[in-house]
N, C-alpha and C positions, 0 to 999 in steps of 0.2 A: 527182435522185430525190426524190419527194415524201414518201416514207415518213418517219414520225416515230418509228419503232421502232428500238431498239438491242438487239441480243442480247449478253448478257454471261454469262460462265461463270467461276466461282471454286469450287474444290473443297476448299479448306482454310481454317482460321480466319484465318491471316495474309493469304491472298489475298482473303478476304471484306473485310478492312480496306482493302486496296488498292482493291478494287472500289468500296467506298462512297466513297472519296476521288475516284475517277474520276467517279462519278455526280454528285457535288456540282459538280465542275468542268464537266461536260458540260451540266448543267441551267442553269448560269450562262451558259455560252458560247452555247448554242443560242437562248436568249431565246424559247423556244416550249415548248409542251406536248410533252414527249418521253416515250415509253413504253419501259420497260425490261422485258425478259423473258429467261429463260434459267435459270441455276442459281446460287444464292448463299445466303449465310447470313443471320443476323438483321440485321447491319449494312446489307447491301445491300437487304434487304427493307424496312428502315426508310426507305430512300431511294426506295422505290417499285418495286423489282424484283418481278415475278411469277415465282416460282421453280417450274420444272416438276416438281422433286422435291427431297427433302431433301439438303442438302449432304453429309451423312454417306455417301451412296451413292457419292460420288467420293473421299471422304477415306480412301483405302486406300493403305497403304504396305507395302513388302516384296514380294519375289518370290513367296513362297508365297501371301500374301493376294491378290495380283493374279491368280494362277492360279485360286485357289478362287472368285474373283468374276468370272471372265472372261465367262461367259454374261450375267450381270447388267450388266456394263459394256458389252458389245456391244449389248444391248437399249437401254440408256440412250443410247448413241451413235446408233443408228438412229432412236430416237424424237426426239432433238434435231435430227437432219438433216431429218426430215420436218416438224418444227415450224418450222424455219428457212425451208424452201422455201415453206411455207404463209404464214408471216407476212411474209416478204421484208423484213428489216430493212435499214437504210441502212449498217450496219457490224456486223461480228462481232468481239467482243473477248473473248479468253480470258486468264485470269490463272493462272500457275503450273500445277499439275496437269499436268506436262509430257507424260507419256505419253498421257493422254486428250486433252489439248488438241491435240497433234500429230496424233493419229489423226483427230480431228474435222476439222482443217484439211485434211488430205490427202483425206479422204472428200468434203469439200465442194468441193475443187478438181475432183475427178472429176465430182461432181454438177453443177457449174456448166457443164461441157461438154455435159451431157445436157439442160439446161433453158435457158430464156431469162433466168433470174435469175442475177445476179452482184453481188457487193459486196466491199468490202475486208476482208481478214483481218488482224487485229492481235493481237499477243500481248505480254503483260507478264510479266516474270520468266522469261527463257529458262533452259535447263538449266544447272546449275552444273558446267560441264565442267572447271572448275578444281579440283573435288573428286570428281566421279564420271565417270570414263571419257571421255576427250577424243574418242573415236571417235563419240560421240553427236552431236557438232557437225555432222557431214556430213549427218545426217538433216534438219537445219533449213535447209539452203541452198535459197533460192528458193521457200520455201513461203508466207511472209507478206508482206503489203504494208507492214507496219510491225512492228518488233521493238524492244521497250523493256526496258531493264534498270534496276534500282534501286540498282546499285553501279557507280560510274563506272570502277572498275578493270576491269570486264568488257569495256569498249569495245575496248581493245587486244587482249584475249584472243580475242574473236570475230573481230577483223579478220584474225588469222592464218589463219582458216578462210574468208576471203572472205565474212563475214557482217556486214552493217551493223547495228549495234545503237546505239540512242540512249539517252542518260541524261537524264531530266527531273526528277530529284529522288527522294527516298525517303520515302514516307508513314510508314514505321515510325519513322524518326528524327524526323520532324515530330511524330508522335503522342507520342513519348517526351519531346521537348522541351516540348511543350505541357503534358503531365502534370506534368513537373518544375516548371514555372513556376506551375501552377494549384493545386498541393497546399497546403492551408491548414488541414486538420483533424487534424494530427498529435497535438496535445494531447488531443483527444477520443478519438482512436484508442488512445493510450496509457492513458487513463483506462478505456476500455471493457474492455481486456484486462489491467489492473493491471500495466502495464509500468513498470519503474524503471531507474535508471542501472546497476544491477548486472547486469541481464539482457543477454545477447547474443541478438539476434534472427536466427534462421536460417530460410531458406526452402527448401522442397522443391517442385519443379515437375516432375511426372512425365509431362507431355505432355497433349495434348488428344484424342488418338485412343484408342479402346478398347484396341487392341493395346498401345499404349505404357503405359497405366495398368496393364494386366494384367501386363506383363513388368517394368516399372521400379518401380512404387510399392512392391511388397513388399521390394525390395532397399533402397529408401530408408528405409522404416519399420524394417527390421532394423538399419540403420545407426544410426538414432536410439536404438534400444534398447541397442546396443553402446556408444554414446557417453555414456550416462547416468551411469556411475560416475565418469568423469573430468571431465565437464562438466555438473554437476547444475543449474546456473543457466541453461542454454540454453532459450530459448523458441522453439518451432518453429511456423511458419505454413505451411499448405499452400494456396496460391492456385490455384484451378482455374476452369474455365469453368462457366457456368450448366448446360450439358448434362451435364457430368461430375460436378456437385456431389453428387448423391445417391449415385452409384456410389462415389465417393471416400469420402464420409462413411460408407457402410456398411462399406467395407473397413477404415477406421480404427476404427470402433466394435467391430470384431471383435478388435482388438488391445487387450485390457483393461489392459495395463501402460503404455500411452502416454496419459498425462493432460495432457502439456504440448504437445500438437499441436492447433492451431486450423485448421479448414477454412474458407476464405473464398472468395468469388468475386472474382477479380482485378480485373475491370473496375469493380467497385463499391468497391474498396479499394486504389487505387493509392498511398495514403498509406504502405502497408507498404514500398514500394520506397524510400521516402525515409529510412526508419529501419533497414532491414535491414543486418546486418553481413556476412552471406555467404549464398550460395545453392548448392544442389545441383539441377541442372536438366537436363531432357531436352534433347539437342542440337536446335538449331533457331533460329528467329528470336528466341525469348525470351532466348537467351544474349546477343544484341546489346543488347536492351533493358536487361538487368541491368547490363551494362558501362556503358551510357549513364547509368544511375543510380549509377554508381561502386560497384557491389557486387562484391566478389571472388567468383568463380563457379567451380564444378567441374561440367563437363559429363559426362553419362552417356548411354548408349544400350544397349538390350537388345532382341532380337527373336527370331524362330524360328531354328532352327539353319541352315536352308537359306539364308535371307536373309542371315544373319550370314556364312556361308561365302562367298557371292558378294560380300558387302560387303568382306570381307578381301582379295579379289582386285582389285576395281575402285576402292575408295575411297582417295583421297589423304588420309590421316589428318592430315597437316600442315596442310591447308587446309579440312577439312570443317567445322570450327567457325568460324562467321562472324567473330567478333572476331579470331581468329587470322589468318584470310585478309586482313582489312582492315588489321591492324596489322603484318603480315609477321613475326610472331613468336608464340610460344606465350604468351598471357596467360591462357588458360583451359585447364587440363589436361582431357584427355578419356579416360574409361574406357569401353571398348566391350566388350560381350558378356561373356566370362568375367571380364574385369577389373572389370566392374560388379558388385561384390559388397561386402558390409558391411565385410570386413577391409580391402580396398584403399581403400574410401571413408573408413573411419575413420582410416587413416594420413594421407590427404590433409587430412581435416577437422582433425586434431590440428595438422598443420603450419600450416594457414591460421589457426587460432585462436591459436596461439602467436606468430604474426607478423602479426596482423590489421591493425595500424596501418600497417606497411610495405606490406602488400598493398593497402590502401585508397589509399594515396598513389600507388602504381604504377598501379593501375587508373584512378584519376582522370586521371593524365597520359596514359595510353593512350586513354582516352575522348575527351579534348580533341583528340588527334592524329587520331583517326578522324573526328570531326566536321569538323575543319578540312580534311582531305583530301577530304571529300565535299561541301564547299561549305556546310557548316552550322555556321559559327563566328560566333555572335552575330547573324547576319543570315540572311535568306532562310529563315525557319522555316515558311513556308506557300506554297511554290512548286509542289508536285507537282500539285495539282488543276488549277491554271490552266495550267501548262506542258504537261501531258499532254493536257488537253482541246483546247488549241490545235493541238497536233501531230496529234491524231486528226481534227479538223475539216479540217485541211490535206490529210490523206490522203484523206478522203471527197471533198473538193471537186476534188482532182486525179486521182481514180480514173478510169482509162480501161480499161474491161472488154475 
């Protein structure tokens, strides 16, 4: 195929990061002017992606939100299919956004039979069947020409369902390792916020989606208020994304009693992860990053009642938190829905702070084990872009429509 176009789709902040790493590798491997189009966030757009619409239109989570946005999602799906048939890319790469990505792949398979156009379908980050309903695995059999996971433990899990899944590294780990080694402005950061050795630095991370901020941030802020009497020297930082910064700042400003909370943009202030003592974080990829920075972490999640009801039925709470799944033990406690409240959070917060040095040592040991088990122990810190792009090119070159 002579096409120099590649379609890519990423519907979440973490998948935008994965997509940008893939693009870097593909541009180096192809040694030619390649054009990227599809859907992606700021990181992918920085690498040259022309996005058909804002990533937020796919960044939808929860059963209720999906139902409410069904018509919009269906229109987005049809628009992308039409765009793909017109542009005829040499490959279609989807990342995460499992429901939408799978629907797109199935619809394209059907469309390929009706047209003369065909190309490989590749997906990164398959469904987390180890945490959410193993029955979902059957839907993914025989759909893609290449399926890639970012956790090597998943290979054997998918093999049980006759699904071949390849592991080519983990860009989230690589980014964390890079940030850990590059941090050099800690002194300036401490001076800027008047931090001293008596202060304990605590983080709250309410998530990157609107629904997560709406449901989770109030509980975290109420927890801070409750903790003030016992822990007056705690300094709280609220790292968020550029898109959520103003919304989060407005919510915080409405809380007149909270003067010891600083809102910052995480991607501009990774120094904070090097000096933080503990974190309260929305469940997701961020919990793994926090553990890699050796920060004792409490994970939380809260959503609408219907999504929570379904979640209580299908979620494996033992494995749903990434560090726990990778470590094969609970190293990050998880408070879900009704348990995500200031009283329960404050009890855990007290326990963590009273035993903070022991917690830090344990997390550091677990972090090292996770890195080693995934092939990221002192070496191979930049393999994902190169390995994944080589595999993608191999699939393109061997594609037989």
